[in-house]
C-alpha positions as CSV (number, residue, x, y, z in Angstrom):
1,M,28.2,18.5,-15.0
2,W,26.3,21.1,-13.7
3,S,23.0,20.1,-15.7
4,K,23.0,16.7,-14.2
5,F,22.6,18.4,-10.5
6,K,20.1,20.8,-11.5
7,A,17.6,17.9,-12.4
8,L,17.9,16.1,-9.3
9,P,15.3,18.3,-7.3
10,W,12.9,17.1,-10.2
11,I,14.1,13.5,-10.0
12,A,13.5,13.9,-6.1
13,T,9.9,14.9,-6.8
14,A,9.2,12.1,-9.2
15,G,10.4,10.1,-6.7
16,M,7.7,11.2,-3.6
17,V,5.0,11.5,-6.3
18,A,5.4,7.8,-7.2
19,V,5.8,6.7,-3.8
20,A,2.7,8.5,-2.8
21,I,0.9,6.9,-5.7
22,V,1.6,3.4,-4.6
23,L,0.8,4.2,-0.9
24,A,-3.0,5.1,-2.4
25,L,-2.9,2.1,-4.3
26,Q,-2.1,0.0,-1.5
27,S,-4.4,1.5,0.5
28,G,-7.3,1.3,-2.1
29,K,-6.2,-2.5,-2.0
30,V,-6.7,-2.8,1.5
31,I,-9.9,-1.3,1.4
32,R,-10.9,-3.5,-1.4
33,L,-10.1,-6.7,0.2
34,Q,-11.9,-5.6,3.6
35,K,-15.1,-5.2,1.4
36,R,-15.0,-8.5,-0.5
37,A,-14.3,-10.4,2.9
38,K,-17.2,-8.7,4.5
39,K,-19.6,-9.7,1.8
40,K,-18.0,-13.1,1.6
41,D,-18.9,-13.8,5.5
42,K,-22.5,-12.3,5.0
43,H,-23.3,-14.6,2.7
44,A,-21.2,-17.7,4.5
45,V,-23.0,-17.0,7.6
46,S,-26.4,-17.3,5.5
47,L,-25.2,-20.4,3.5
48,K,-24.4,-22.2,7.1
49,N,-27.7,-21.4,8.4
50,T,-29.0,-23.8,5.9
51,E,-30.3,-27.2,6.5
52,V,-28.7,-28.4,3.0
53,S,-25.5,-30.1,3.5
54,T,-23.9,-28.7,0.7
55,Y,-24.5,-25.2,1.4
56,I,-23.1,-25.5,4.7
57,H,-19.8,-26.9,3.0
58,K,-20.0,-23.8,0.5
59,G,-20.4,-21.5,3.2
60,K,-17.3,-23.0,5.2
61,K,-14.9,-22.6,1.9
62,L,-16.6,-18.9,1.5
63,A,-15.7,-18.5,5.7
64,E,-12.3,-19.5,4.7
65,S,-11.8,-17.2,1.3
66,A,-13.0,-14.3,3.4
67,Q,-10.3,-14.9,6.3
68,L,-7.7,-15.5,3.8
69,D,-9.0,-12.0,2.3
70,K,-8.6,-10.4,5.6
71,D,-5.1,-11.9,6.1
72,E,-3.5,-10.4,2.9
73,A,-5.7,-7.2,3.9
74,V,-3.6,-7.6,7.3
75,K,-0.5,-8.2,5.1
76,V,-0.9,-5.2,2.6
77,H,-1.6,-2.7,5.7
78,E,1.4,-3.5,7.4
79,R,3.6,-3.2,4.2
80,M,1.7,0.1,3.8
81,E,2.8,1.0,7.1
82,A,6.8,0.2,6.7
83,N,6.6,2.5,3.3
84,L,5.0,5.2,5.5
85,A,7.9,4.4,8.5
86,L,10.7,4.7,5.4
87,M,9.4,7.7,4.5
88,G,9.3,9.5,7.7
89,K,12.9,8.8,8.6
90,N,14.0,10.2,4.9
91,S,12.4,13.5,5.9
92,E,14.3,15.8,3.3
93,T,12.6,18.5,1.4
94,I,13.5,19.1,-2.1
95,D,15.3,22.2,-0.7
96,D,17.4,20.3,1.1
97,I,18.1,17.9,-1.4
98,A,19.2,20.4,-4.0
99,N,21.6,22.4,-1.4
100,R,23.1,19.1,-0.4
101,F,23.9,18.5,-4.1
102,N,25.2,22.2,-5.1
103,S,27.2,22.4,-1.6
104,K,29.3,19.6,-3.2
105,R,29.8,21.3,-6.8
106,V,32.9,22.2,-7.2
107,R,33.4,25.9,-8.9
108,K,36.2,26.8,-11.3
């Protein structure tokens, strides 16, 4: 039984590392989406400034696509901030977790 409790700090550490990796991936996704939207916006403006109606239509579609990317980036950023807020509420250190479980242990 005691061996299960000895592993808890390592499990908690692994959980914190996993959360950090997920947050880093979300942050990278936000940056990537913002860059892609910026490129699409620039290209959409150049297409809209032409005289050919086909290019104007393509420019409008590209601008809509860029807006979708921006909206997705905002959603991912909001999720990331919510995860960070959750982590802030649970500010236990590894030692706190270990002490909490060790104090509940029944000595024979």
